[in-house]
C-alpha positions in Angstrom: -11.3 165.3 186.5 -8.7 162.1 187.5 -10.5 159.5 185.6 -10.3 162.1 182.4 -6.7 162.4 183.2 -6.1 158.3 183.8 -7.9 158.0 180.6 -5.3 160.3 178.7 -2.5 158.4 180.5 -3.5 155.1 179.0 -4.7 156.6 175.7 -1.2 158.6 175.3 0.9 155.4 176.4 -0.8 153.1 174.0 -0.7 155.2 171.3 2.9 155.4 171.9 3.7 152.0 172.4 1.5 151.4 169.0 4.0 154.4 167.4 7.4 152.4 168.1 6.2 149.1 167.6 5.0 150.7 163.7 8.7 152.1 163.4 10.3 149.6 164.4 9.3 147.0 162.1 9.8 149.8 159.0 13.5 149.9 160.2 13.8 145.8 160.0 11.7 144.9 156.9 11.0 141.6 156.3 13.3 140.6 153.1 10.9 139.9 149.7 11.4 136.2 148.7 12.8 136.3 145.6 12.0 133.7 142.4 14.5 130.3 142.4 17.3 130.3 139.6 17.3 127.3 138.1 21.6 127.7 137.6 24.6 130.4 137.5 26.4 131.4 134.3 29.5 133.5 135.4 32.6 134.5 133.4 36.2 136.1 134.3 38.6 138.1 132.4 42.0 138.7 133.3 44.3 142.1 132.5 47.1 143.5 133.3 48.4 147.0 133.7 51.6 145.7 131.4 53.1 142.5 129.5 56.6 143.5 128.8 58.7 144.7 132.4 62.1 144.7 133.8 63.6 143.5 136.5 62.7 145.7 139.8 59.1 146.8 138.0 55.7 146.0 139.1 53.0 144.8 137.2 49.0 144.9 138.3 46.7 142.3 137.3 43.5 142.5 137.8 40.4 139.6 137.5 37.3 140.8 136.5 34.4 138.0 137.7 30.8 138.9 136.0 27.9 137.9 137.0 25.7 136.8 133.5 23.3 134.5 135.7 20.1 134.9 137.7 21.4 134.1 140.6 23.6 136.0 143.6 26.8 135.1 143.7 28.6 135.8 147.3 31.7 136.4 148.9 33.7 135.5 145.5 37.6 134.5 146.2 40.6 134.5 143.7 43.7 133.0 143.1 46.1 134.1 140.5 48.3 131.3 139.1 51.8 132.2 138.4 53.3 129.2 136.0 57.1 129.7 134.3 59.4 127.4 132.9 62.5 129.1 135.1 63.5 126.7 138.5 62.8 130.1 140.6 59.8 132.5 140.2 60.4 135.9 138.0 58.2 137.5 140.3 57.8 138.1 144.0 55.3 136.8 145.5 55.6 134.2 143.2 52.4 132.3 144.8 50.0 136.0 145.8 47.6 135.0 148.4 44.1 134.2 147.8 41.7 137.5 147.6 38.6 137.4 149.5 35.6 139.8 148.6 32.7 139.5 151.3 30.1 141.0 149.3 27.5 139.8 146.8 27.4 140.1 143.0 24.0 140.3 141.2 23.3 139.7 137.7 24.0 141.8 135.6 27.0 143.4 138.2 30.7 142.8 138.0 33.7 142.7 140.5 37.3 143.0 140.5 40.3 142.4 142.4 43.8 143.0 142.2 47.1 141.4 142.7 50.8 143.6 142.3 53.4 141.7 141.6 57.2 142.9 141.4 59.6 141.2 138.6 62.9 139.6 140.5 64.4 138.1 137.6 63.9 138.0 133.6 62.4 135.1 131.8 58.4 134.5 130.9 55.5 133.6 133.1 51.7 132.5 132.4 49.3 134.0 134.1 45.9 132.4 134.9 43.1 133.4 137.4 40.5 131.6 139.1 37.3 132.4 141.2 35.4 129.9 144.1 31.8 131.6 145.1 28.8 131.1 146.7 25.3 131.0 144.5 22.3 131.5 146.4 19.0 130.3 144.4 16.4 132.7 145.7 16.1 134.4 148.4 15.2 131.9 151.3 16.6 129.2 149.2 19.5 127.0 149.0 23.0 127.6 147.9 26.2 126.1 146.6 30.0 126.8 146.1 30.9 127.0 142.5 33.5 127.8 140.9 35.2 130.2 137.5 38.1 130.1 135.7 39.8 133.2 132.9 39.7 131.2 129.5 42.8 132.6 128.1 45.9 132.8 130.0 48.1 136.2 130.1 51.8 135.5 128.8 54.3 138.3 130.4 57.6 138.8 129.9 60.4 140.2 132.0 63.3 142.0 130.6 66.8 141.9 132.4 
């Protein structure tokens, strides 16, 4: 009787250990390797809520990064450039802080960043945007930093 009880305890402990091992492995699956991609392809678009505004009004500028290639783009960092012929900037902030997104942009997907500028002076400004990102050439595999720029600048006019 004691032997049967001991065998049942050993069997149940063994079975429990196997079940907990199987459940742990299913919670943390090994990532599936992906085929290496030769290069990345990305494009950027720049849009604004308005292109003509008055002093005191705000403008929201949206930058869209589109992943058109086969590699995953990681941690995009966006910059908005503001250039004007006036000595003082027509916007506050004159140099917006970069926006960093801690995410991956898979092939065929897009990511957006927004910048809000308040007009403080009349004039005209040319807006451009750029982004830098990691390019992941398969998993596990090499990665490198790359960038993209908007092809067409956006002209914004601030009226008095």
